[in-house]
C-alpha positions as a printed NumPy array, in Angstrom:
array([[  7.159,  14.56 , -13.632],
       [  6.416,  14.349,  -9.899],
       [  4.27 ,  11.56 ,  -8.504],
       [  0.696,  11.172,  -7.385],
       [  0.677,   8.828,  -4.379],
       [ -1.774,   7.207,  -1.997],
       [ -1.796,   4.596,   0.758],
       [ -4.175,   1.932,   1.985],
       [ -5.7  ,  -1.459,   1.421],
       [ -4.65 ,  -3.75 ,  -1.408],
       [ -6.812,  -6.854,  -1.667],
       [ -8.563,  -9.278,  -3.962],
       [-12.268,  -9.37 ,  -4.725],
       [-14.254, -12.538,  -5.387],
       [-17.781, -12.109,  -6.7  ],
       [-21.009, -14.063,  -6.834],
       [-22.086, -14.829, -10.388],
       [-25.863, -14.589,  -9.864],
       [-28.003, -11.647,  -8.805],
       [-29.506, -12.364,  -5.384],
       [-26.998, -15.132,  -4.681],
       [-26.591, -15.817,  -0.961],
       [-23.319, -16.655,   0.771],
       [-25.268, -18.856,   3.188],
       [-25.228, -21.696,   0.672],
       [-22.79 , -22.896,  -1.972],
       [-22.768, -21.039,  -5.269],
       [-20.576, -20.107,  -8.213],
       [-17.965, -17.366,  -7.758],
       [-15.571, -15.55 , -10.086],
       [-12.235, -13.998,  -9.26 ],
       [ -9.867, -13.239,  -7.698],
       [ -9.675,  -9.701,  -9.089],
       [ -7.15 ,  -7.084,  -7.9  ],
       [ -8.955,  -4.545,  -5.731],
       [ -8.943,  -2.09 ,  -2.839],
       [-10.164,   1.496,  -3.237],
       [ -6.714,   3.142,  -3.129],
       [ -5.297,   0.442,  -5.42 ],
       [ -8.047,   1.063,  -7.987],
       [ -7.428,   4.819,  -7.681],
       [ -3.698,   4.534,  -8.32 ],
       [ -4.152,   2.065, -11.194],
       [ -6.404,   4.584, -12.927],
       [ -3.787,   7.314, -12.423],
       [ -1.191,   5.061, -14.046],
       [ -3.449,   4.253, -17.002],
       [ -3.562,   7.991, -17.735],
       [  0.226,   8.089, -17.944],
       [  1.04 ,   9.97 , -14.739],
       [  3.871,   8.684, -12.498],
       [  2.387,   7.231,  -9.331],
       [  2.824,   4.784,  -6.47 ],
       [  0.96 ,   3.327,  -3.499],
       [  2.122,   2.655,   0.056],
       [  0.573,  -0.592,   1.244],
       [  1.081,  -4.178,   2.373],
       [  0.259,  -7.545,   0.824],
       [  0.973, -11.073,   1.892],
       [  3.678, -13.252,   0.391],
       [  0.996, -15.173,  -1.5  ],
       [ -0.621, -15.43 ,  -4.92 ],
       [ -3.244, -12.806,  -4.083],
       [ -0.505, -10.337,  -3.215],
       [  1.479, -11.013,  -6.368],
       [ -1.7  , -10.812,  -8.461],
       [ -2.106,  -7.209,  -7.297],
       [  1.552,  -6.25 ,  -7.63 ],
       [  1.819,  -7.672, -11.136],
       [ -1.374,  -5.95 , -12.301],
       [ -0.396,  -2.576, -10.835],
       [  3.122,  -2.818, -12.228],
       [  1.844,  -3.826, -15.682],
       [ -0.412,  -0.743, -15.762],
       [  2.468,   1.57 , -14.817],
       [  2.292,   1.918, -11.035],
       [  5.596,   2.089,  -9.131],
       [  5.139,  -0.854,  -6.745],
       [  8.41 ,  -0.374,  -4.845],
       [  6.484,   1.123,  -1.908],
       [  4.382,  -2.027,  -1.421],
       [  5.648,  -4.208,   1.425],
       [  5.398,  -7.992,   1.007],
       [  4.816,  -9.578,   4.414],
       [  5.612, -13.212,   5.118],
       [  3.644, -13.162,   8.383],
       [  0.25 , -12.05 ,   6.977],
       [ -2.093, -12.884,   4.121],
       [ -3.411, -10.538,   1.462],
       [ -6.841,  -9.082,   2.257],
       [ -9.986, -10.22 ,   0.491],
       [-13.55 ,  -9.155,  -0.172],
       [-16.425, -11.41 ,  -1.226],
       [-19.312,  -9.543,  -2.828],
       [-22.837, -10.507,  -3.812],
       [-25.404,  -8.356,  -5.609],
       [-29.021,  -7.764,  -4.597],
       [-31.943,  -7.415,  -6.998],
       [-32.109,  -3.647,  -6.333],
       [-28.447,  -3.14 ,  -7.243],
       [-27.102,  -2.947,  -3.673],
       [-24.09 ,  -5.054,  -2.725],
       [-23.214,  -7.082,   0.363],
       [-19.576,  -7.644,   1.29 ],
       [-17.669, -10.035,   3.503],
       [-14.266,  -8.458,   4.173],
       [-11.024,  -9.859,   5.479],
       [ -9.065,  -6.641,   5.862],
       [ -8.603,  -5.943,   9.577],
       [ -6.771,  -9.264,  10.012],
       [ -4.865,  -9.062,   6.734],
       [ -1.558,  -7.679,   5.522],
       [ -3.284,  -4.365,   4.742],
       [ -3.844,  -3.803,   8.456],
       [ -0.078,  -3.943,   9.046],
       [  0.414,  -0.61 ,   7.301],
       [  1.826,   1.886,   9.805],
       [  3.749,   5.143,  10.101],
       [  7.122,   3.351,   9.926],
       [  6.465,   2.795,   6.211],
       [  6.033,   6.537,   5.619],
       [  8.957,   8.954,   5.506],
       [ 10.504,  11.798,   3.491],
       [ 12.491,   9.406,   1.304],
       [  9.371,   7.462,   0.27 ],
       [  7.471,  10.674,  -0.473],
       [ 10.326,  12.785,  -1.895],
       [  8.897,  12.834,  -5.433],
       [  5.263,  13.191,  -4.351],
       [  3.551,  16.445,  -5.325],
       [  0.014,  15.156,  -4.705],
       [ -1.257,  12.704,  -2.11 ],
       [ -4.705,  11.091,  -2.138],
       [ -6.505,  10.   ,   1.035],
       [ -9.215,   7.336,   0.878],
       [-11.537,   7.29 ,   3.908],
       [-12.095,   3.538,   3.63 ],
       [ -8.421,   3.005,   4.449],
       [ -8.606,   4.693,   7.853],
       [ -9.838,   1.657,   9.778],
       [ -7.1  ,   1.503,  12.436],
       [ -5.075,   3.906,  14.569],
       [ -1.715,   2.855,  13.028],
       [ -3.039,   3.527,   9.509],
       [ -4.504,   6.859,  10.596],
       [ -1.087,   7.779,  12.017],
       [  0.532,   6.783,   8.71 ],
       [ -1.938,   8.94 ,   6.787],
       [ -1.329,  11.957,   9.023],
       [  2.418,  11.589,   8.631],
       [  2.128,  11.373,   4.84 ],
       [ -0.169,  14.396,   4.633],
       [  2.169,  16.453,   6.837],
       [  5.234,  15.542,   4.757],
       [  3.572,  16.269,   1.411],
       [  2.1  ,  19.578,   2.576],
       [  5.49 ,  20.618,   4.038],
       [  7.152,  20.082,   0.652],
       [  4.519,  22.165,  -1.133],
       [  2.304,  19.363,  -2.382],
       [ -1.482,  19.11 ,  -2.507],
       [ -3.975,  16.685,  -0.961],
       [ -7.183,  15.145,  -2.279],
       [ -9.716,  13.323,  -0.139],
       [-12.464,  10.849,  -0.997],
       [-14.275,  10.152,   2.323],
       [-15.86 ,   6.903,   1.068],
       [-17.322,   6.505,   4.549],
       [-20.445,   4.931,   6.052],
       [-22.345,   6.795,   8.745],
       [-21.679,   3.965,  11.214],
       [-17.949,   4.659,  10.961],
       [-18.469,   8.188,  12.25 ],
       [-19.401,   6.731,  15.646],
       [-15.764,   5.697,  16.075],
       [-14.004,   8.7  ,  17.709],
       [-10.706,   8.019,  15.912],
       [-12.466,   7.951,  12.542],
       [-14.334,  11.2  ,  13.128],
       [-11.116,  12.911,  14.244],
       [ -9.185,  11.52 ,  11.258],
       [-11.813,  12.786,   8.797],
       [-11.697,  16.231,  10.385],
       [ -7.898,  16.214,  10.17 ],
       [ -7.941,  15.555,   6.427],
       [-10.789,  17.973,   5.72 ],
       [ -8.811,  20.793,   7.318],
       [ -5.779,  20.044,   5.139],
       [ -7.125,  18.853,   1.801],
       [ -7.18 ,  20.917,  -1.37 ],
       [ -9.522,  18.755,  -3.464],
       [-12.568,  17.129,  -1.833],
       [-14.356,  14.298,  -3.689],
       [-17.455,  13.229,  -1.718],
       [-20.666,  11.547,  -2.785],
       [-23.834,  13.61 ,  -2.449],
       [-24.804,  11.803,   0.79 ],
       [-21.379,  12.462,   2.325],
       [-21.657,  16.221,   1.828],
       [-24.383,  16.633,   4.435],
       [-23.18 ,  13.659,   6.492],
       [-19.814,  15.258,   7.238],
       [-20.962,  18.875,   7.43 ],
       [-23.837,  20.304,   9.461],
       [-25.771,  21.811,   6.558],
       [-29.232,  21.296,   5.12 ],
       [-28.245,  21.486,   1.464],
       [-25.297,  20.551,  -0.7  ],
       [-24.653,  24.179,  -1.624],
       [-24.52 ,  25.275,   2.027],
       [-22.228,  22.363,   2.853],
       [-19.94 ,  23.376,  -0.009],
       [-19.788,  26.926,   1.285],
       [-18.727,  25.715,   4.742],
       [-16.119,  23.365,   3.313],
       [-14.605,  26.018,   1.073],
       [-14.289,  28.226,   4.15 ],
       [-11.992,  25.565,   5.661],
       [ -9.487,  26.212,   2.876],
       [-10.531,  23.509,   0.411],
       [-10.075,  24.925,  -3.078],
       [-12.109,  22.464,  -5.182],
       [-15.073,  20.233,  -4.359],
       [-16.453,  17.665,  -6.788],
       [-19.639,  15.96 ,  -5.61 ],
       [-20.378,  12.57 ,  -7.19 ],
       [-24.068,  12.028,  -8.014],
       [-23.751,   8.627,  -9.7  ],
       [-26.225,   8.361, -12.584],
       [-26.971,  12.085, -12.191],
       [-23.438,  13.228, -12.963],
       [-21.326,  15.47 , -10.759],
       [-21.217,  19.027,  -9.432],
       [-18.1  ,  21.167,  -9.007],
       [-17.698,  24.011,  -6.516],
       [-14.919,  26.491,  -5.938],
       [-14.872,  29.989,  -4.473],
       [-16.332,  31.48 ,  -7.663],
       [-18.068,  28.785,  -9.687],
       [-20.588,  25.973,  -9.622],
       [-20.487,  23.575, -12.589],
       [-22.738,  20.584, -13.172],
       [-21.828,  17.859, -15.665],
       [-24.422,  15.19 , -16.537],
       [-23.594,  11.499, -16.518],
       [-23.025,   9.403, -19.621],
       [-25.67 ,   6.806, -20.41 ],
       [-24.138,   3.32 , -20.226],
       [-25.271,  -0.185, -19.334],
       [-24.123,  -0.839, -15.776],
       [-22.6  ,  -4.244, -15.076],
       [-20.612,  -3.66 , -11.885],
       [-20.447,  -0.359,  -9.953],
       [-17.449,  -1.321,  -7.806],
       [-14.515,   1.023,  -8.379],
       [-16.389,   3.634, -10.408],
       [-15.973,   6.366,  -7.791],
       [-12.276,   5.551,  -7.414],
       [-11.757,   5.807, -11.18 ],
       [-13.727,   9.058, -11.263],
       [-11.618,  10.652,  -8.52 ],
       [ -8.322,   9.441,  -9.954],
       [ -9.156,  10.805, -13.371],
       [-10.22 ,  14.192, -12.032],
       [ -7.081,  14.552,  -9.894],
       [ -4.789,  13.43 , -12.715],
       [ -6.364,  15.757, -15.243],
       [ -5.98 ,  18.71 , -12.914],
       [ -2.341,  17.77 , -12.229],
       [ -1.81 ,  17.657, -16.008],
       [ -3.089,  21.227, -16.234],
       [ -6.548,  20.603, -17.631],
       [ -9.287,  23.099, -16.764],
       [-12.086,  22.008, -14.367],
       [-14.725,  21.441, -17.068],
       [-12.422,  19.23 , -19.115],
       [-11.3  ,  17.33 , -16.002],
       [-14.924,  16.801, -14.954],
       [-15.904,  15.412, -18.346],
       [-12.98 ,  13.009, -18.345],
       [-13.873,  11.954, -14.782],
       [-17.496,  11.313, -15.772],
       [-16.325,   9.184, -18.71 ],
       [-13.923,   7.279, -16.463],
       [-16.64 ,   6.42 , -13.938],
       [-18.998,   5.438, -16.757],
       [-16.442,   3.134, -18.348],
       [-15.724,   1.508, -14.979],
       [-19.316,   0.356, -14.441],
       [-19.427,  -1.414, -17.813],
       [-16.828,  -4.014, -16.749],
       [-17.089,  -6.906, -14.306],
       [-14.386,  -6.557, -11.664],
       [-13.298,  -3.564,  -9.569],
       [-10.111,  -2.703, -11.497],
       [-11.12 ,  -4.034, -14.91 ],
       [-12.733,  -0.749, -15.948],
       [ -9.704,   1.528, -15.559],
       [ -9.11 ,   3.365, -18.827],
       [ -6.638,   5.499, -20.767],
       [ -7.273,   8.82 , -22.482],
       [ -7.939,   7.145, -25.837],
       [-10.816,   5.156, -24.353],
       [-12.171,   8.205, -22.519],
       [-12.037,  10.351, -25.649],
       [-13.989,   7.671, -27.533],
       [-16.721,   7.701, -24.871],
       [-16.932,  11.494, -24.858],
       [-17.039,  11.633, -28.642],
       [-20.06 ,   9.327, -28.58 ],
       [-21.919,  11.855, -26.41 ],
       [-21.034,  14.783, -28.669]])
């Protein structure tokens, strides 16, 4: 079976233990947990039994090996991860507000993840890749954008497909390179996986439906809009399908969207119809929020079937 692949940041996450805890004074923390949006995505793909790998960089340190060992244990091919002796593995410290929002302190732009570049991407690395996933959060430097473009071009040239989760803040769109990179992927992706806010943020349209119509006109074949606790909505040239969310007790929302997208993409690659893929994706996102830690909520089909059976 051909691979699903992605590229981008691989890091550790360290979390405050109390709601409302401030990083301006000492407090208790838990972690490190393996993390990074593309790393969470590819781990979820592996948990569903599909061959997969990630192009990325970690430091020659315990944080780097923590990630490699976790990904490898879950079934990810880690041979495309570079271990750098001259850089440290990236990190994210997160604290939670009373209203559920999160505040992060990142060390990514000065970490091993930022060393990812187009020299790590070539036909040999991508020869078995039939689907490539782009995560907008990874496109934080020109060298990484160049690597992404090269990967997309290679995969499309060999008949593969592209999915895209913009995962972008509006402030990032003020960076010309970021805006251009997002446009580049939008014009070449087959499956688009935005949040509801990103639909109208990236497209000049007053409503989600009008934005979907414009995006489908670009050549995108499937759009799945994530609505969090309100479920998701699917659009293609002929259909609109809404699937409600599952009711679960949320503990940690980090990684839920990455698990959702990975599950949808994997299900479609396995030949499942859109409605079935959407239900599995909803269950995957729901399971993710019930676990503390960004990658701790990845799940296999047995776990997802159990969640879906509870709803029925």
